[in-house]
C-alpha positions as CSV (number, residue, x, y, z in Angstrom):
1,M,38.0,101.5,120.5
2,L,35.3,103.9,120.8
3,D,36.1,104.0,124.5
4,F,39.4,105.7,124.3
5,V,38.4,107.9,121.5
6,L,35.7,109.6,123.6
7,L,38.3,109.6,126.2
8,G,40.4,111.1,124.1
9,F,38.3,113.8,122.8
10,L,37.2,114.7,127.0
11,G,41.1,114.8,127.6
12,D,41.2,118.1,125.8
13,G,37.8,119.4,127.7
14,P,34.5,118.8,128.9
15,R,31.7,117.8,126.5
16,S,28.4,116.8,126.0
17,G,27.2,113.6,123.6
18,Y,26.1,116.2,121.0
19,D,29.4,117.9,121.0
20,L,31.6,114.6,120.5
21,K,29.4,113.4,118.2
22,L,30.3,116.9,116.5
23,Q,33.9,116.2,116.9
24,L,34.0,112.8,115.9
25,E,32.4,114.1,112.8
26,N,34.4,117.2,111.9
27,D,38.1,116.1,113.3
28,G,37.8,112.6,114.1
29,A,36.1,111.3,111.0
30,H,39.4,110.0,109.4
31,F,40.3,107.8,111.9
32,W,36.9,106.7,113.5
33,H,33.1,106.9,113.1
34,A,30.4,105.6,115.2
35,H,26.7,106.4,115.6
36,H,24.8,109.1,117.6
37,S,23.8,106.0,119.9
38,Q,27.0,104.7,120.1
39,I,28.4,107.9,121.5
40,Y,25.2,107.8,124.4
41,T,26.3,104.2,125.1
42,T,29.7,104.3,125.5
43,L,29.4,107.7,127.5
44,R,27.2,105.5,130.0
45,R,29.4,102.9,130.3
46,L,32.5,105.4,130.8
47,E,30.6,106.6,133.7
48,R,29.8,103.5,134.9
49,R,33.4,102.4,135.3
50,G,34.3,105.6,136.7
51,L,35.9,107.3,133.9
52,A,33.9,110.0,133.1
53,R,31.7,111.9,135.2
54,S,28.4,114.0,134.2
55,R,26.4,116.9,135.2
56,T,23.3,118.4,133.8
57,Q,24.6,121.8,132.5
58,T,21.5,124.7,131.6
59,A,22.6,127.2,129.4
60,R,20.3,130.6,129.1
61,G,17.6,130.2,126.8
62,L,18.7,126.5,126.0
63,Q,17.9,122.9,126.4
64,E,19.7,121.4,129.4
65,R,22.2,119.0,128.4
66,R,24.7,116.2,130.1
67,V,28.6,117.7,129.7
68,Y,30.9,114.9,130.4
69,T,34.5,115.2,132.2
70,L,37.7,112.9,132.1
71,T,38.2,111.7,135.8
72,A,41.6,110.8,137.4
73,A,40.9,106.6,136.3
74,G,40.1,107.9,132.7
75,R,43.2,110.0,132.4
76,D,45.0,106.9,133.9
77,A,43.2,104.5,131.1
78,L,44.1,107.0,128.2
79,D,47.8,106.8,129.6
80,D,47.8,103.5,129.7
81,W,46.1,103.0,126.3
82,R,48.0,105.8,124.6
83,G,51.1,104.0,126.0
84,R,50.7,100.6,124.7
85,S,52.2,99.1,122.0
86,I,50.6,100.4,118.1
87,T,49.8,97.4,115.6
88,P,48.5,98.2,112.2
89,E,44.5,97.0,111.9
90,P,43.4,95.0,108.4
91,A,41.5,97.4,106.5
92,K,37.4,97.1,106.4
93,D,36.4,99.0,103.5
94,L,33.1,98.4,101.8
95,A,33.8,100.4,98.9
96,F,36.7,98.8,98.0
97,A,34.6,95.1,98.8
98,R,32.1,95.9,96.4
99,I,34.1,97.0,93.6
100,Y,36.5,94.3,94.0
101,F,33.4,91.5,93.7
102,A,32.2,93.7,90.6
103,G,34.1,92.5,87.7
104,A,30.8,91.0,86.1
105,Q,28.8,93.7,86.8
106,P,28.0,95.9,83.6
107,A,30.6,98.9,83.5
108,R,27.5,101.5,82.9
109,D,25.6,100.2,86.2
110,L,28.6,100.9,88.3
111,L,29.8,104.2,86.8
112,P,27.2,106.1,88.7
113,E,28.3,104.7,92.4
114,L,31.8,105.1,91.2
115,R,31.3,108.7,90.8
116,R,29.4,109.4,93.6
117,L,32.1,107.3,95.7
118,R,35.1,110.2,93.9
119,S,32.6,112.9,94.8
120,A,31.7,111.8,98.5
121,R,35.5,111.2,98.7
122,R,36.4,114.7,97.2
123,A,33.8,116.2,100.1
124,R,36.1,114.4,102.7
125,L,39.0,115.9,101.5
126,N,37.9,119.5,101.2
127,R,36.4,119.2,104.9
128,L,40.1,117.9,106.2
129,K,41.6,120.4,104.4
130,S,39.6,123.3,106.0
131,I,40.4,121.6,109.8
132,E,42.7,124.0,111.2
133,N,46.5,122.5,112.1
134,Q,47.5,124.7,114.9
135,P,48.9,122.8,117.9
136,G,47.1,123.0,121.0
137,P,48.0,122.6,124.7
138,T,47.2,118.9,124.4
139,D,48.7,118.4,121.4
140,P,51.9,120.5,121.7
141,A,54.2,118.0,118.9
142,G,50.7,118.7,116.1
143,L,50.3,115.3,116.0
144,R,46.3,115.5,115.0
145,A,47.6,117.7,112.0
146,L,50.0,115.3,111.2
147,T,47.1,112.4,111.0
148,R,44.9,115.1,109.4
149,A,48.0,115.2,106.5
150,H,48.1,111.5,106.2
151,A,44.0,111.6,106.0
152,R,44.2,114.1,102.8
153,A,46.9,112.2,100.8
154,A,44.6,109.1,101.4
155,E,42.0,110.7,100.6
156,A,43.7,112.6,97.4
157,A,45.3,108.8,96.7
158,G,41.7,107.4,96.9
159,I,40.6,110.1,94.5
160,R,43.6,109.3,91.6
161,W,42.6,105.8,92.2
162,L,38.8,105.8,91.6
163,D,39.7,108.5,88.8
164,Q,41.5,105.4,87.0
165,V,38.7,102.7,87.4
166,I,36.1,104.9,86.1
167,A,38.4,105.9,83.1
168,R,39.1,102.3,82.1
169,L,34.9,101.7,83.1
170,E,34.1,104.3,81.1
171,S,36.6,103.0,78.2
172,L,34.8,99.4,78.8
173,D,31.5,101.1,78.4
174,K,32.4,102.6,75.0
175,K,33.4,99.2,73.5
176,Q,30.7,97.3,74.8
177,G,28.2,100.0,73.6
178,R,29.7,99.3,69.7
179,Q,29.8,95.5,70.1
180,G,26.2,96.0,71.1
181,G,26.5,93.7,74.3
182,R,26.8,93.4,77.7
183,P,29.6,91.1,79.3
184,Q,28.4,87.0,79.9
185,R,27.5,86.9,83.9
186,P,29.2,83.3,84.9
């Protein structure tokens, strides 16, 4: 799937692997993530398959960099992917899984992690709010802005939910503190 995400970004114009990494982190983080090494491995695969091509570019006073462009075959593959039926994917969220199974953990042990998670979600929400939402030549319908709006709403809902979980655990922690005990592990 990373193949098509990178092809989509290349559809906007030539980019280096580093440019793609930054674009994914800054403007694509609400729908995809990849490690730096995955991006370069995928770019080499796209090039081998004839979906992208690269050239070395040297800018004045800067290090050489490899810049990738979409080929006609890459544009066809991207168009084919965009034309496929959309089916929702099951969610994979490590934070939710950890919280789901944390019921036997003492509240005071879980609260710092939940507060860090809430802070990270607030930072993501702020980053999403800072991205300009102007339709561009490759997105005249403004669909990118709409996906960002969805991501902002999801982050805000996640923050509200974490506020509820934290409040419940703080209340539980106070009760446990008054009773002088810790919950029993099964």
